[in-house]
C-alpha positions in Angstrom: 2.7 25.1 29.9 1.1 21.7 30.0 -2.1 23.0 31.4 -2.2 25.8 28.8 -1.9 23.2 26.0 -4.9 21.2 27.5 -6.9 24.4 27.7 -6.0 25.4 24.2 -7.0 22.1 22.6 -10.2 21.9 24.7 -11.1 25.6 23.7 -10.6 24.9 20.0 -12.9 21.9 20.1 -15.5 23.6 22.3 -15.6 26.7 20.2 -16.0 24.8 16.9 -18.9 22.7 18.2 -21.7 25.2 17.2 -20.1 25.6 13.8 -19.8 21.8 13.5 -23.6 21.6 14.2 -24.5 24.3 11.6 -22.0 23.2 9.0 -21.3 19.4 9.4 -18.4 19.6 6.9 -16.5 21.9 9.1 -17.1 19.4 12.0 -15.8 16.6 9.8 -12.6 18.6 9.3 -12.3 19.0 13.1 -13.0 15.3 13.5 -10.2 14.5 11.0 -7.8 16.8 12.8 -8.5 15.0 16.1 -8.1 11.6 14.3 -4.9 12.2 12.4 -3.0 14.9 14.2 -4.1 13.7 17.6 -3.6 17.1 19.4 -5.1 15.5 22.5 -2.1 13.2 22.7 0.2 16.2 22.8 -1.4 17.2 26.1 -0.7 15.8 29.6 -3.8 16.7 31.5 -7.6 16.3 31.2 -7.6 16.8 27.4 -5.6 13.7 26.9 -8.3 11.4 28.0 -11.4 13.4 27.1 -13.5 11.9 24.3 -13.5 15.0 22.2 -14.0 13.1 18.9 -17.2 11.7 20.3 -18.7 15.1 21.0 -17.6 16.5 17.6 -19.1 13.4 15.9 -22.3 13.8 17.8 -22.5 17.4 16.7 -22.0 16.8 13.0 -24.5 13.9 12.9 -27.2 16.0 14.8 -26.4 18.9 12.6 -26.9 16.9 9.4 -30.2 15.5 10.8 -31.5 18.9 11.8 -30.2 21.1 8.9 -29.0 19.2 5.9 -31.3 16.1 5.9 -33.2 16.2 2.6 -30.7 18.6 1.0 -27.6 16.5 1.2 -27.6 12.7 1.6 -25.9 11.0 4.5 -23.8 9.0 2.0 -23.5 8.8 -1.7 -23.7 5.3 -3.1 -21.4 3.7 -5.6 -19.4 0.5 -5.8 -17.1 1.4 -2.9 -19.7 2.6 -0.4 -21.9 -0.3 -1.3 -19.1 -2.8 -0.7 -18.3 -1.1 2.6 -21.9 -1.7 3.7 -21.6 -5.4 2.6 -18.3 -5.8 4.4 -19.9 -4.3 7.6 -22.7 -6.9 7.4 -20.1 -9.7 7.0 -17.9 -8.4 9.8 -21.0 -8.2 12.0 -21.8 -11.8 11.3 -18.3 -12.8 12.2 -18.6 -10.9 15.4 -21.9 -12.5 16.3 -20.6 -16.0 15.6 -17.3 -15.4 17.4 -16.3 -17.9 20.2 -14.9 -15.0 22.3 -16.9 -11.8 22.7 -15.2 -10.1 25.6 -14.9 -6.4 26.2 -11.8 -6.1 24.0 -13.6 -7.7 21.0 -16.8 -5.7 21.5 -14.9 -2.4 21.7 -13.0 -3.2 18.5 -16.3 -4.1 16.8 -17.9 -0.7 17.7 -14.7 1.1 16.7 -15.0 -0.6 13.3 -18.7 0.6 13.0 -17.6 4.1 13.8 -14.9 4.0 11.1 -17.5 2.9 8.5 -20.1 5.5 9.6 -17.5 8.3 9.3 -16.4 7.0 5.9 -20.0 6.9 4.6 -20.7 10.3 6.0 -17.6 11.6 4.3 -18.8 10.4 0.9 -22.0 12.5 1.5 -20.2 15.6 2.7 -17.4 15.8 0.2 -19.5 16.6 -2.9 -17.4 19.3 -4.6 -13.9 19.9 -5.9 -13.3 22.5 -3.2 -14.4 20.3 -0.3 -12.3 17.4 -1.7 -9.3 19.7 -1.8 -9.8 21.0 1.7 -10.3 17.5 3.2 -7.3 16.0 1.5 -5.1 18.9 2.5 -6.3 18.5 6.1 -5.3 14.9 6.2 -2.0 15.6 4.5 -1.0 18.4 6.9 -2.0 16.5 10.0 0.2 13.6 9.1 2.9 15.9 7.8 3.1 17.5 11.3 4.4 14.2 12.7 6.5 13.5 9.6 8.4 16.8 10.1 8.5 16.5 13.9 10.0 13.0 13.7 12.4 14.0 10.9 13.7 16.9 13.0 14.0 14.7 16.0 16.1 12.3 14.0 18.4 15.0 12.7 18.9 16.5 16.2 19.5 13.2 17.9 21.7 11.7 15.2 19.2 9.0 14.2 17.5 7.9 17.5 14.9 5.2 17.1 11.2 6.3 17.1 9.5 3.7 19.3 5.8 4.7 19.0 3.5 7.1 17.2 1.2 9.8 18.7 -1.7 7.6 19.7 -5.0 6.2 18.5 -4.7 4.3 15.3 -1.1 5.6 14.9 0.2 4.5 18.4 2.1 1.4 17.2 5.3 2.4 15.4 4.5 0.1 12.4 1.0 1.7 12.0 2.5 5.1 12.5 5.1 4.4 9.7 2.4 3.0 7.4 0.2 6.1 7.9 3.2 8.4 7.0 4.0 6.3 3.9 0.5 6.7 2.7 0.8 10.5 3.2 3.8 10.8 0.9 1.7 10.7 -2.3 -0.7 13.2 -0.8 2.1 15.7 -0.2 3.7 15.1 -3.6 0.6 15.4 -5.8 -1.0 18.2 -3.7 2.1 20.3 -4.0 2.2 19.5 -7.7 -1.4 20.5 -8.3 -1.3 23.8 -6.4 0.0 25.9 -9.3 -1.3 29.1 -7.8 0.9 28.7 -4.8 4.6 28.2 -5.8 5.7 27.7 -2.2 3.3 24.8 -1.9 5.5 22.6 -4.1 8.8 23.3 -2.2 7.0 23.1 1.2 5.6 19.7 0.4 8.9 18.4 -0.8 10.6 19.4 2.5 7.8 17.6 4.3 8.3 14.5 2.2 12.1 14.5 3.0 11.4 14.8 6.7 8.7 12.1 6.5 11.0 9.6 4.8 13.5 10.1 7.7 10.8 9.5 10.2 9.6 6.3 8.5 13.2 5.0 8.5 13.7 5.8 12.2 10.6 3.7 13.1 12.6 0.7 12.0 9.5 -0.7 10.4 10.6 -3.0 7.6 7.0 -3.4 6.2 6.7 0.4 5.9 10.1 0.6 4.2 9.0 -2.0 1.6 5.7 -0.1 1.2 7.6 3.2 0.6 9.9 1.6 -2.0 7.1 -0.1 -3.9 5.0 3.1 -3.8 8.0 5.2 -5.1 8.4 2.8 -8.0 4.7 3.0 -8.8 4.8 6.8 -8.7 7.9 6.7 -11.0 6.1 4.5 -13.5 3.0 6.7 -13.5 5.0 9.9 -13.8 5.5 9.7 -17.6 9.2 10.4 -17.0 10.4 7.0 -15.9 14.1 7.5 -16.5 14.2 10.8 -14.8 12.2 9.4 -11.8 14.4 6.3 -11.6 17.5 8.5 -11.6 16.0 10.5 -8.7 15.3 7.3 -6.8 18.8 6.1 -7.4 20.2 9.3 -5.8 17.9 8.7 -2.8 19.2 5.2 -2.5 22.8 6.5 -2.5 21.9 9.1 0.1 20.4 6.3 2.2 23.6 4.2 2.1 25.7 7.3 2.9 23.7 9.0 5.7 21.3 6.4 7.2 22.3 5.4 10.8 23.9 2.0 11.1 21.0 0.7 13.1 18.6 1.5 10.3 20.8 -0.1 7.7 21.1 -3.3 9.7 17.4 -3.4 10.3 16.6 -3.1 6.6 19.3 -5.7 5.7 17.5 -8.2 7.9 14.4 -8.2 5.6 15.5 -11.3 3.7 16.6 -13.3 6.7 13.8 -15.8 7.3 15.6 -17.2 10.4 15.4 -13.8 12.2 12.9 -14.0 15.0 10.5 -11.4 13.7 10.4 -12.8 10.1 10.1 -16.4 11.4 7.2 -15.3 13.6 5.4 -13.8 10.6 5.8 -17.0 8.5 4.5 -19.1 11.4 1.5 -16.7 11.9 0.6 -16.9 8.2 0.7 -20.7 8.5 -1.7 -20.6 11.4 -4.0 -18.2 9.6 -4.3 -20.6 6.7 -5.3 -23.3 9.1 -8.0 -21.1 10.5 -9.2 -20.3 7.0 -9.3 -24.0 6.0 -11.3 -24.8 9.1 -13.7 -21.8 8.9 -13.9 -20.8 5.2 -17.2 -18.8 5.3 -17.3 -16.6 8.4 -13.9 -17.1 9.9 -13.0 -17.7 13.6 -14.7 -14.4 14.6 -13.8 -10.8 14.6 -10.6 -10.2 16.7 -10.5 -13.8 17.6 -7.2 -14.6 15.9 -5.3 -14.2 19.2 -7.7 -16.1 21.4 -7.9 -19.0 18.9 -4.2 -19.0 18.0 -3.0 -21.6 20.6 -5.8 -24.0 19.4 -4.6 -23.9 15.8 -1.0 -23.8 16.7 -1.6 -27.1 18.6 -0.1 -25.7 21.8 -0.7 -28.0 24.8 -3.6 -27.0 26.9 -1.3 -26.7 29.9 0.6 -23.9 28.2 -2.3 -21.9 26.7 -2.7 -19.7 29.7 0.7 -18.1 29.1 0.1 -14.4 28.3 1.3 -13.5 24.8 0.3 -11.5 21.8 -0.4 -13.3 18.6 -1.4 -11.5 15.4 -1.6 -12.5 11.7 1.1 -10.0 10.6 -0.8 -9.7 7.4 -3.9 -7.5 7.0 -5.4 -9.8 4.2 -5.0 -13.0 6.2 -6.3 -11.2 9.3 -9.6 -10.4 7.6 -9.7 -13.7 5.8 -9.1 -15.8 9.0 -11.3 -13.7 11.3 -14.3 -12.8 9.0 -14.2 -15.5 6.2 -13.7 -15.8 2.5 -16.7 -13.6 1.6 -15.4 -10.7 3.6 -11.9 -11.2 2.2 -13.3 -11.1 -1.4 -15.2 -7.9 -0.7 -12.1 -6.3 0.9 -10.0 -7.1 -2.2 -12.8 -5.7 -4.4 -12.8 -2.5 -2.4 -9.1 -2.0 -2.9 -9.2 -3.1 -6.6 -12.0 -0.7 -7.4 -9.7 2.3 -6.6 -7.6 1.5 -9.7 -10.6 1.1 -12.0 -12.1 4.4 -11.0 -8.8 6.3 -11.0 -8.0 5.1 -14.5 -11.3 6.4 -15.7 -10.9 9.7 -13.8 -7.4 10.2 -15.2 -8.7 9.6 -18.7 -11.4 12.1 -18.2 -8.9 14.7 -17.0 -6.9 14.1 -20.2 -9.9 14.6 -22.5 -11.3 17.7 -20.8 -8.9 20.7 -20.1 -11.3 22.0 -17.4 -10.9 18.6 -15.5 -7.1 18.5 -15.8 -6.9 19.0 -12.0 -8.3 15.5 -11.4 -5.4 13.8 -13.0 -3.1 14.5 -10.0 -5.8 13.4 -7.7 -6.3 10.1 -9.5 -2.6 9.4 -9.4 -2.5 10.3 -5.7 -5.4 7.9 -4.9 -3.6 5.1 -6.7 -0.2 5.6 -5.1 -1.6 5.9 -1.6 -3.6 2.7 -2.1 -0.5 0.9 -3.4 1.5 2.0 -0.3 -1.2 0.6 2.0 -1.5 -2.6 0.0 2.2 -3.4 0.2 2.5 -2.4 3.8 -0.6 -4.5 4.7 1.2 -7.6 3.5 3.4 -7.4 6.6 1.3 -5.5 9.1 -1.8 -6.4 11.0 -4.0 -3.4 9.9 -7.0 -5.0 8.2 -9.3 -2.3 9.4 -7.1 0.7 9.3 -9.1 3.9 9.8 -7.3 5.9 7.1 -8.0 3.3 4.4 -11.8 3.4 4.7 -11.7 7.2 4.9 -9.6 7.2 1.8 -12.0 4.8 0.0 -14.8 7.3 0.7 -12.7 10.1 -0.8 -12.1 8.0 -3.9 -15.9 7.8 -4.2 -16.1 11.6 -3.8 -13.5 12.1 -6.5 -15.4 9.8 -8.9 -18.8 11.4 -8.3 -17.5 15.0 -8.4 -15.7 14.4 -11.7 -18.7 12.5 -13.2 -21.0 15.4 -12.3 -18.6 17.9 -13.9 -18.4 15.7 -17.0 -22.2 15.6 -17.3 -22.5 19.4 -16.9 -20.2 19.9 -19.8 -17.2 22.2 -20.2 -17.2 26.0 -19.7 -18.8 27.9 -22.6 -15.5 29.7 -23.4 -13.5 26.5 -23.7 -11.8 25.9 -27.1 -13.5 23.3 -29.4 -11.7 20.0 -29.3 -10.5 18.0 -32.4 -12.8 15.4 -34.0 -10.7 12.5 -32.6 -11.0 13.8 -29.0 -14.7 14.4 -29.5 -15.2 10.7 -30.4 -13.1 9.5 -27.4 -15.2 11.7 -25.1 -18.4 10.3 -26.5 -17.2 6.8 -25.9 -16.0 7.6 -22.3 -19.2 9.4 -21.4 -21.2 6.2 -21.6 -18.9 4.6 -19.0 -19.3 7.4 -16.4 -21.3 6.3 -13.4 -24.8 7.7 -13.6 -24.2 9.4 -17.0 -26.7 7.3 -18.9 -26.3 7.6 -22.6 -23.1 9.1 -24.2 -23.0 12.9 -23.9 -22.2 14.4 -27.3 -22.8 18.0 -26.1 -19.1 18.9 -25.9 -18.5 18.1 -29.5 -21.4 20.1 -31.0 -20.8 23.0 -33.2 -23.2 25.7 -34.0 
């Protein structure tokens, strides 16, 4: 059975390589499947260690160069993709100036470059509503697989702890839980937006319930706080605050009644600053600020927090050889301490830009009936980003793969909606009121690349 699974995964990847070359977007979907569902980690033979993502990535890049170059850009440029490029330069400088540049640091640096290249390529490939829909569904279903799998595992075993994720960027249980938290808004809003498929809504709700169980069983307190904060944000944005809060209250009661005792005890320890894990976080944050104060511009170097920790913690030299793992326990401080204040500012601007563009996209969806679909997508982008931002306060995931991929999809959403706005509504659309016409004219001037306000929608013959 194990050998068959290896052969099946290998065959799927091998058979899709020609299509990935001819149609790079299909290859990008396969690449995302390998990154987020990690089918290779479900194998036990040769497929487990084979670099299938590398071959798929090579196929899509060569395919773009040979077939699509000149017709479709490698990347589409806006505030986010531009900031990603600036951040890459700053991270590269911190790597070049790092005191330690061993094999571990170098591998991490090239992994970061791969993440940025994939994100930029995604912004170029996802250039239509349909492509955006397919890409987001692919990510959501891949992560939902492990959400449902972990939830069923918890129900069958009576709440056994989940110690690790599938592998790759999701191997650590905290990272795994954070990725699943970020997936909850995808499932919620995708199910809500698929009006033609009634089963989609009920199916995604079941996946969300199983995902919540899985997150709790990882015992990740950072992910739990991220999930709670994200749920409150979604309730606030729902337009039905009282109803949403009542639903969250019921969820809280269910948690108290049915959650395993080990989970409840773990969550109850969040406010205990004397607990070893919490105390370690506070100490690591203190050390991070020392690094920032001493290296404000370019930091101590990419992935050098651990190697420089003992120096800034003032550990005696005789004890510095003791093997131990030191991390910032905070994604923002990780980037700030390792890559400097400029990189930290760019990173915050990247995250903040999501809310600016989503607000504009949501307003455009309200003003144009044919763009109503983008309202759910705007809310989804916001909620997912909020989930990451809260979780990142407690977890060492400054360069989380999913975040950069997500930022690229925010760019795609913005540009797809802006292009649809400039084209104008369908000819058979009903004429809007005078007030709505005026608001559309004002908004049109703010759309990226739209130039002068577009009064076309409000014209009458």
